[in-house]
N, C-alpha and C positions, 0 to 999 in steps of 0.2 A: 114161168122161170128161165126157159131154155130161152124163150126169146127175148126179156128182158135183156139177160146176162149177151146174150149175140149183141143184142140192140146195144147195148154201152161199149162189147168188144166194137159195132161197129161204128161209132161217137168218135170213143178212141183214136182209131183208127183215120179215122176224119181229124180228128183233130194235128195230128200229127203228120199227116198229109198236108193240113192246111199251114203247122209249122211252117211242114219242110219248102212250100210254096212260097212261104212268107217268105222264105233265109235267102229262094233262089231267084226273088225279086227285087230284095234286099240288095243282094248279090250285080246282079245285072240293069237295076234300078242305077245304082250313085254313077254317078254323070264323072263321067272320066277328063285327069284336070293333067294338062303337065305341071311337070319339078319349077318353073318358072313361074305360073297361073300361081300356084301351093305356097307356094315362097309372097305372091304377092297378095294374094288373101289371107295365109298368117297373119299379114302384119296388119295393113287393114281389122282384121277378127283380136288383134290384141292393141289398136288403141281406136277404137270401135264396139268394140263390142264383149268380149270376157270382164268390163267393168259388173257390165247384170248380169249376164250369161253364164258365167266358169269359164274358163282353162278349158276345164273337161267338156264342156257344154249342158253338167245339166241341171241348169237353173238356177235361180232365187230371186233376188229384184225381178229379170225377167226369166221367160218358159228357157223349159230343157228345150234344148238345140239338135241334140240324139239324132239320128239318124231311124233307130226304132224305138222306144223305149216304154214300159210296161208297169203300171203301181199297180195294186193292194187295195182298197178300203177299208176299212174297221169293217164291212159285213163278210168282206174273204173276197170281192167285185172286181177285177181283173179288169181294169183301163190299160188301152195300147194307142202309142199315138208316135209320131216321130216325123222329122222334119222329110226324110222316103216319102210322106205319106200325103204330107201338102204339094210337096211335086211345087216343080221350078216354077210354075206359073205363080203360082201363089204365091209362092216366095219373095218372087220379084213383087209380089205386087204391096206381100208384110214391107217388105223393106224400103222399097220406095214412100208410101201412104203411110208410114206409122201403123197405130195404135190406137185408140181409145185411154189402155190403158198406163199408157206413162212412156210409151216408143216414138221416138220422135221418127218425122219426116225423114229418108237418107234421101230426099230427090233432089234438094240445093246442097248438097255435102257429097254424094257419089256422083261417078258418072252413071250414065245406064248399061255400063259393061260394067261397071264395076259392080254395079247392084245383081248384076247378071252372074259373076265372080264367087258373088260371096257364096247367094244360091244354092251357085255347086258345090262350093265348096262348103257348108253346112250339112252337105246331104250326106257328105262322105267321112268316115267316122276317124273321131279330135288321133289329132298327134298326145301323145303324154311327153310334153316337155322335160325335162332330163330334175336332176335333181344340182339342188346349191349346199356345199355344208361349210363346216366352217370356217376350212382351211380357204373355202372361193372367198368368204366377205377377207378372213385377213387377208386376203389376197390382194383384192378389192379396195382395204383402205390407203387413204390417204392424207396426211399429213401435212398444207398446204406453208400454212401458219403457225410455229409451233412457240405454248402458247407461253416459255416466255422472250417470245419478240412480239407475244400481243403490245396495246399499248395497256396502260396502269388506269387511263380513266376515256373517259368521251374525247377524240380529238374533232369530231364536228362541233357544228350551233344547231345543229337540228333539236328539232324538240319530238325526242325518240316518242313520246307516251301516242305524239298522235302520227308514227309512219307508220304506213300501208301495205304488207307485203301479197302485190295482187301478181296474178298465177296469171304467165302469160301461157296459153296452153298448147298449141303446134308450136313454139320458136324453142321447150324445153328452157325459159327464162323467168325469173322476177324480176316486177318492175317495184321499186321500193320507191312509193310517191309521199312526197311532204302532207301528211294535214291540214298545216296552217297556210302552205304556197299551193301547190296543188303542183309541185312542180316534179318530176321525177330527177331523184339525186342518186339511184344504180341500178344497171340492167347489168341481175346476177346471171350468169350460167346455167341451169340448175339442172336434176333430170325431166323426162319427158312430163307434158300432162304432171305438173305439180295435183297434189292432189288435196292440201292443206299447210299451213303455215302454223307450227305451234312454236312458243315461248316459252326458253327458260326463267326460272322463280324469279331470277332475279331483274328482267326483261335485257339483258346484254345479245344473246344470241337467240337468236332463229332458224328453226328446227325446219328444213321441204324437204318433204317426198317425192318423188315422182313415180307415174305408173311404172316406169322399169324397173325399179328400186330400190332407184338411186339417191340417198339423203345427203340433202346439201349442210355443213352449217354456216349459217352468215354473222358475222360478227358487226354489230350494228355502231361499235364504241372505234371502229376505223375510219379513218378523214373520208372516205368510200370505204360503204360498206361492204363487201366482200367476204368469197367463200372461203374459210378456217381453213375448211376439213370437210371433208366423202367418205362416204360407205357406199358398197353396193348390199342391199343387205339378201335381194331374190333379184327375178325376172321381173315381178309384180308388185305391185305391194301400192298402199292406199294411206296408210297411219302410222302417227309415232307422236311423242309424248314426251314429256321432261318430269326428273324426282322435282318432287312441290313440296314436301313434310318437311317441317321445321328439321335442320339441321342438317338436309339433306338436300338445298336448293342447291339447281345445278351440278348433281353429284352424278346421275345417271340419265341417257338417256334410253326408251324404248321402239324398237319401228316392228311393226306388223308384216306379214308378208300375206298378199293373196297366190303367191308359187312358188316355190316348197310350200306349202299350210307350216306357216312357221313364226316365231319371233325370236326381236335379236334384242340384249339386251347389250352396252355399249356408258364406256364414258361419259359423260355429258359434255368434256371441254375437246376431247380431240379426236372423237367417235371410234376408239380404239374399243371394237369384237372385246366382248367377254363371256355370255354367253349365248346358245343359239338352244332353242325348244321347239319345240315340232309340237302343233295343236292337231294332228290325225288321233282319231278318235269315237265315241259312237257317240250316235245323234242322241236327243231327248229320249225319243222313239225308242231307244236301243239298238238298232240299227248302227253298221259299220262308215263312217262316208270317207273316200280320198280325198277329198279337196275338203275341209273345216275351214276357213278363208282366214284371214285377221281381219274385222273388219273394223272398227275402231275402238281404238286405248286412250284413254283417259288419268291424269295423275288426282290423286285424291287429298284433301286440305288436310284430313284426318288420322291417316292413317298413313303409313310409311306405306303403301299400297298401287296397282297402277288395277283399273278395272281394264282387264279387255276380255275384246265379248268377238265368239269365234258365230263367225255367219251361217254352214249350215248345219253345227252341231244344236245349237239354240243354248248352248254355255257360255255362262258370263265367268272368267275368271276374274278372280281376286286376286295378283299376283305381289307379292312382301318383301319387298328390294331391301330391308333390313341387313340382311345377310343372303347374297346371293351367287356365294359358295355351296350353300345349303337351305336352297328355293322353297318356298312355302306359298303354292297355293291351295287356296279355297275355289271351288267349281259348286257355281250356281245356278242351278236347270232353267231353264225361262220357256224359249218358243223357239222354231228351229227360224233362218234364216237371218239372226241380226245385220242389223247395217249401221247406221250412227244415231247419234243418241245425245241428247245433254244434261245437263246439276238440273235438279229442280232450285229453287231461291238459298234453299239455307247451304247446301250445294251437302247435303249428305243421300241427298238419294239420284241416282243417274236412274233415266230414264229413256231406253233402249227404241227404236224399233222392232221389231219382229215381221217385219215388212212383204213378206208374202204369205204368215199365217194371217197375217189384221190385229195385228195383235204392237200393245207398247207394256214392257215388261220392265216396273221400278226395281233396281235391287238397292237394298238399303246399308250401305256402306261403313256406318257405324256397328250390326249385329253380325257382317257379313251373311243375309240371305234375302230371299227374295221376297219381296213387301206387297210386291201385287204385281198384277198378270190382266192389265185392262181392253177388253174386245171395242176393236177402232172400225172407222170402215176403212174404206181398202187402199195397201200398200201406202201406206206411213211412212213418212220422207221429213221427218223432223228438220233436217240438219245438226245443227245443235236447239232445236227447239228455240223457243223461248217464254220468260218470266214475265205477270205483272198481275195485279191485282183484279180479283176482278170483281163491279159495285153489287151485285147478288152470291156471290160463290168465295170470295175471298183469293188468297193464293193461286192461281192456276198454271201451267206448265199449257204448253199449248207445240200440235206438231199439224204442216200439212198434210198431203195427200197426194203421189203419181196419177191412183184411180178413181179420187173419188171425188167430188166436187163440194167440198168441204175444209175448214178449216179444226178439226179438233182441242176441245182446251177438257183438261181435264185437274181435278181439283189436286191440292199435294198440302202435308201435314203441313204445322208450323210450329215448333213452341213458344212460340208468340203468344198471351195468354189475350191477346185484343182478336188474333182468330178463332180463338177457344171455338166459338158461335161457327164456325164455320166445318169443323169438326166429321162431321156427317157424312158432308158430299165428298171426304177425302177418295183418292182412285175411285173416283165415276166421276163421267164422260157428265161432263156438266153443261156445254153447251157444242151446237156444230155451227161455226158459222161458215155463212154462203161462202162460196168462194167458186175459182173452176179446178177440172183437173189437172196435172201435167205441172201442180208447185211440186218445187225442188227446195226452196229456203223458208220459209218464215222471222220475222227479228223484227225485235220489241224493246227498248232501254228505259235504264232505273227513271232519270227524265221526259223520258218522251211520253203526248197526250198521242201519241199512235202507232200503231199496230198495220206491219210491211208484209205484203206472202207474194212474192212472183208466180209465174205459172210455166215458164220457157220450155219444158213437156208437152202445153197443149198444141195439137196437131194447126189448128187455126193460128194463121200468122199475126192477127193481129192480136189475139189474146197471148201467143207468146214474145209478144213483145212488150209488151206493156205489164205494171205490177200494180196490184189492187191496195187499198187505202184504207184502216179503218181508223176511227176515232171512236177510244178509248170507254167516253158517256154514251155510244151506243153502236155497241158491234151487232145489229139486228141486221144492217147491209154494208157496202165498201160508205163512205164519203166518197171517195174517189178513185179511178183507173186512170195511170198514165200511162199513155204512150210513148214509154222514155225513146225510142227509134228518132218518132216526130217529135219529139223533147230535144233532142241532139243536136238537129241541124242537119245529119250529116245524109247526102243524096239518098234519096230512097233507093231499093235492090233487088232485085227477085229474090235472091238469097232471106230467110229469116235471119233478122239480127237482134236473139236471144236475148230478152233480158230478163240478169240474174243475179244471184245472191245480194239481196239489201247486208248492207254493213255502215254502221254509226261510228260516226267520230267521237275523239271519246270521250269528248264533251256531250255527246247525245245529243248534237245541232246539226248535224250535217246528216244524209243518207247518200252514201255513195252503192252508186249499181252500175254493173255491166254490160254492154254489148254486145253480143259474144258473135258476132258473125263467121263469115268463109275467110279463110290463109287473104286471097286476095281482096280482099277489102276493107275500109276502113273499121276499125272499131274504135271502141269509148269505154272509159267511163263519165256516165251521167251525177253528178251532184247534184242533192235536192233539199234546199234549207228545210228541216223538216213539220218545221212551226209555220208555215206557209204552203207545202208542198212546189214552191217553185224552184226553178231551174238556179244553180249559182256558178252552176262551173261545169262545161264540156271538156273534158282531159281525150284530148287526142295528140298523136306523137306516131311518125311514122313506122318507130322499134314498139308501139301500141299492136301488138299482133294478139285478136284471139285473149282477149282478156274474159276469167271467167272470176275464179275463188278469191275474194280481196279479206285480209285480215287487216284491224288495228290493234297497234302492237299492246294499248297498254287495254284493251275487250279481252284479245286473248290471253293476256300474262292473267287476268283476275275471271277469265270466264267468265263475262256482263253479256245474259243475252236478256 
């Protein structure tokens, strides 16, 4: 008995000593950095890393990047890790060459010196950025063109339904491109690296949110479409939408922030802030999280509600905007690390990727309850996903994956009697279409017989520069793999020109794909004929730098995918 007690005491002392030794090693091992180096690294981290790894580096889509972390599994076993454990050389290789889990190689984006700098930076304790209050939000608000001075009717002759809002990532702009003529109608200064463009219910206003938290309101009725109001809703942001339920069209807007973790409700036509709501709280596992970021927001078509997905907590919030002074919110638990998603064909169910949990959560916006939690392959990343009628399984919704070589098809319910025979498959994975890892977006259209998927995060250059296309009649393998970089006719470069984000024209006859190169490379948007898969037009311009997401006005306004 005495021996066992002594042994236990010895083990306890040894553990304490090891912990102390680790703490000392941590203190010694963090590489020294000058103030100038830290500032440079902070900027690079915000622009390139924070979206996946978090401002506090606790991880979500990407891995935890804290100097030291530990976690318990369900049996109480403790696992420890951290960037200090990986060390400088290993971190430089990971950053330079990327990973099979969907992280791109940065050796053609960052210099060797910058890769070394970032490897040092993430071994140091992350700084906690400041908060951002309602007053800060109000102070940033600007109305550039008052409502009473805006056009009473459309003052240009553009076919606005087929206009595309194209993100020019690194210049902090969007290009408004005419889908009929393929001409750039306006290049509008916005926030840095616009993540998404959303349309007002009327189709008049485009709301674009930059990753720097700057929200810009563009009026498409002006002779030359331009920003008429703007506001900064935080330091880091991704999501925005408007009120779309009957009687509330264009009345409100909502934008979500990564940091601070909160969302802001505004007047739809001026962006005047009305309410700021924090999302800090408990995860679905019952643990407090200091950085639960607002990942994606969509407007319900059947209720005056927004679906607000909180990344780290795994909570889906149904925010009732019928009375914003007395805000009512329904909290639906799902799975952690919610990211992006889209509506099923009926627009009753919203399907969102809990990507680090390898699940798709479906919320029933009619009942306000979780409809399903579907296990899928590694790191689902649907964008908005894609809806079509499968020849064997009926209505399905599709998601691609960053970390797996498949596109997953999930059966979705329908009130249409002709689909009643497929009910047994609902909320089940009915097929996995063979693809490659590193997919970001999948897309189809109700008038198309094809299904498109990119792979810009794949470490292989040819695959990152290509898209795959399936014929709906045969989903067993791609009908074609199109090398968009070669089809563009642009001169080859050592840097990867990533083919990203297929987007259909309003009539479903064309597919637009961005070629996302380096800042100094000539980039392009390549337009394919959806029926023949042949190139129709390559849109280039010296001002069109690093194009990424493209949002067709009509398809975005009506959530057609």
